C-alpha positions in Angstrom: -12.7 -55.0 65.9 -16.4 -55.3 66.7 -16.0 -53.3 69.8 -14.4 -50.4 67.9 -17.2 -50.1 65.4 -20.0 -48.9 67.8 -17.6 -46.3 69.3 -16.6 -45.1 65.8 -20.3 -44.8 64.9 -21.1 -42.9 68.1 -18.2 -40.5 67.3 -19.5 -39.9 63.8 -23.0 -39.3 65.1 -21.7 -36.8 67.6 -19.8 -34.9 64.9 -22.9 -35.0 62.7 -25.1 -33.6 65.5 -22.6 -30.8 66.1 -22.6 -29.9 62.4 -26.3 -29.9 62.1 -26.6 -27.4 64.9 -23.9 -25.2 63.4 -25.5 -25.3 59.9 -29.0 -24.6 61.4 -27.6 -21.6 63.3 -25.8 -20.3 60.2 -29.1 -20.6 58.2 -30.9 -18.7 60.9 -28.3 -16.0 61.0 -28.5 -15.5 57.2 -32.3 -15.4 57.3 -32.2 -12.8 60.1 -29.9 -10.6 58.1 -32.4 -10.6 55.2 -35.2 -9.7 57.6 -33.3 -6.7 59.0 -34.0 -4.5 56.0 -36.1 -1.5 56.7 -39.2 -0.7 54.6 -40.8 2.7 54.8 -44.3 3.9 53.9 -46.1 0.8 55.1 -49.8 0.8 55.9 -51.0 -0.6 59.2 -52.5 -3.7 57.7 -49.1 -4.4 56.0 -47.3 -4.2 59.3 -49.8 -6.5 60.9 -49.3 -9.0 58.0 -45.5 -8.8 58.4 -45.8 -9.4 62.2 -47.9 -12.6 61.5 -45.3 -13.7 58.9 -42.4 -13.2 61.3 -44.2 -15.1 64.1 -45.0 -18.0 61.7 -41.5 -18.1 60.4 -40.0 -18.3 63.9 -42.4 -21.2 64.8 -41.4 -23.0 61.6 -37.7 -22.5 62.3 -38.1 -23.7 65.9 -40.0 -26.8 64.7 -37.3 -27.6 62.1 -34.6 -27.3 64.7 -36.5 -29.5 67.2 -37.2 -32.1 64.4 -33.5 -32.3 63.4 -32.5 -32.6 67.1 -35.0 -35.5 67.6 -33.8 -37.3 64.5 -30.2 -37.2 65.7 -31.2 -38.3 69.2 -33.3 -41.2 67.8 -30.4 -42.4 65.7 -28.2 -42.8 68.8 
């Protein structure tokens, strides 16, 4: 019985890791859809600000994904 428990825990962690990636990808896809809206009549400084926001958002998303991956790896 004790030998079965670690294997069961490992299987649960594997399933959890798969689902975390799937949920993160879904979240990214939904956010990308929101960002695909076109806006007209923007000034140059507004475009520059938007570019900075998109770059910062991508960095944050990447950091969140890496953090979640490290957490799942550390729990194994």
